[in-house]
C-alpha positions in Angstrom: -26.8 -38.4 9.5 -25.4 -38.0 13.0 -22.9 -40.8 12.2 -21.4 -38.9 9.3 -20.8 -35.9 11.6 -19.1 -38.2 14.1 -16.4 -38.9 11.5 -15.7 -35.3 10.6 -12.7 -34.1 12.5 -11.6 -31.1 10.5 -13.4 -28.4 8.5 -11.7 -26.0 6.1 -13.3 -22.8 4.8 -12.5 -21.1 1.5 -11.5 -18.6 0.3 -9.0 -17.6 2.9 -7.6 -14.0 3.3 -10.1 -12.5 0.8 -10.9 -8.9 0.3 -14.4 -7.5 -0.2 -15.9 -4.1 -0.5 -18.4 -2.8 2.1 -21.9 -4.0 1.2 -20.6 -6.5 -1.3 -21.2 -10.3 -1.3 -18.7 -13.2 -1.1 -19.5 -16.9 -1.3 -17.7 -19.2 1.2 -17.5 -23.0 0.9 -16.6 -25.6 3.5 -15.0 -29.1 3.2 -15.0 -31.8 6.0 -12.3 -34.3 6.6 -11.9 -37.4 8.7 -8.8 -38.4 10.9 -7.1 -39.8 7.8 -7.5 -36.5 5.8 -10.2 -38.1 3.5 -12.8 -35.6 2.4 -16.3 -36.4 3.6 -19.6 -34.9 2.3 -21.1 -32.2 4.4 -24.9 -32.5 4.7 -25.5 -29.5 7.1 -23.3 -26.6 7.8 -24.0 -24.0 10.4 -22.5 -20.7 9.4 -21.6 -17.7 11.5 -19.8 -14.5 10.6 -18.6 -11.2 11.9 -18.6 -8.0 9.9 -21.9 -8.9 8.1 -24.4 -11.7 7.6 -24.1 -15.1 6.1 -26.9 -17.4 5.0 -27.2 -21.2 5.1 -25.5 -21.5 1.7 -22.3 -19.6 2.7 -23.3 -16.4 1.0 -21.8 -13.5 3.0 -23.1 -10.0 2.8 -20.6 -7.5 4.2 -21.7 -4.6 6.4 -20.5 -1.0 6.0 -17.8 -1.3 8.7 -14.2 -1.8 7.4 -11.8 -4.2 9.1 -10.7 -7.8 9.4 -13.5 -10.3 10.0 -14.1 -14.0 10.2 -16.5 -16.6 8.8 -16.9 -19.9 10.6 -18.4 -23.2 9.4 -19.6 -25.6 12.1 -20.3 -29.2 11.3 -21.1 -31.3 14.4 -18.3 -30.9 16.8 -15.8 -29.7 14.2 -15.4 -26.2 12.8 -13.2 -24.2 10.5 -12.9 -20.5 9.7 -11.6 -18.0 7.2 -10.4 -14.5 7.8 -11.1 -11.8 5.3 -10.8 -8.0 4.9 -13.8 -5.6 4.3 -12.7 -2.3 2.9 -12.2 -0.3 -0.3 -9.1 -0.7 -2.3 -7.0 2.4 -3.4 -5.4 1.5 -6.7 -2.7 3.6 -8.2 -1.1 3.3 -11.7 1.8 5.2 -13.3 2.6 4.9 -16.9 2.6 6.5 -20.3 -0.4 6.3 -22.6 0.1 6.8 -26.3 -2.1 9.7 -27.6 -4.0 7.2 -29.8 -5.3 5.5 -26.7 -6.3 8.5 -24.5 -10.0 8.1 -25.3 -9.9 4.4 -24.7 -8.1 4.9 -21.4 -10.8 7.3 -20.3 -13.7 5.1 -21.5 -12.4 1.8 -20.1 -10.8 2.9 -16.9 -11.6 6.5 -15.7 -15.2 6.9 -16.7 -16.5 4.5 -14.1 -14.7 6.4 -11.3 -15.3 9.9 -12.7 -18.4 10.6 -10.7 -16.9 9.5 -7.4 -15.2 11.8 -4.9 -12.1 9.5 -4.6 -10.7 9.9 -8.2 -7.7 12.0 -8.4 -6.0 12.4 -11.8 -2.5 13.8 -12.0 -1.2 14.6 -15.5 2.3 15.3 -16.6 2.6 16.8 -20.1 5.9 16.9 -22.0 5.9 18.4 -25.5 9.2 18.2 -27.4 8.6 20.7 -30.2 6.2 23.5 -29.2 6.4 27.1 -30.3 6.1 30.1 -28.0 2.7 30.8 -29.4 1.6 27.2 -28.6 2.9 27.5 -25.1 1.0 30.7 -24.5 -2.2 29.0 -26.0 -1.6 26.2 -23.5 -1.4 28.7 -20.6 -4.6 30.4 -21.8 -6.5 27.1 -22.1 -5.4 26.1 -18.6 -6.7 29.4 -17.1 -10.0 28.9 -19.0 -10.3 25.4 -17.4 -9.7 26.9 -14.0 -6.3 25.3 -13.6 -3.0 26.7 -12.7 -1.3 28.1 -15.8 2.4 27.6 -14.8 4.0 25.9 -17.8 7.8 25.3 -17.4 9.7 25.6 -20.6 13.0 23.9 -20.9 
């Protein structure tokens, strides 16, 4: 087995430049190559990581600290590494949702984030044919919901 390691001159680690949430897992793989660039089978890989822990199979468990970290695969005298980012994403979407899909939008997208502190929903309402009575009903409903009741009429 030592002879196989002797021929390995370069190790690559995948995936590169990944993103993972704190406490989540990500599986890394390694490939070994000889001087001619031919892939050689890897029998034993020694893994090391910053920002969390990694087992002998390349399964990385991120810690709670956010930042850019590195996983390294060592095979004999050769090694390779991959950098990755640990942190939460902050997605933002703007768009118009047809009224027929409001419930689906809530159920498929918002409901999973509704109990978290980080969800902020901004709504813009444009109605093209409201009466004065409907505008006043709208103001009343907004007050009852504890929201600001300023409705601009154009």
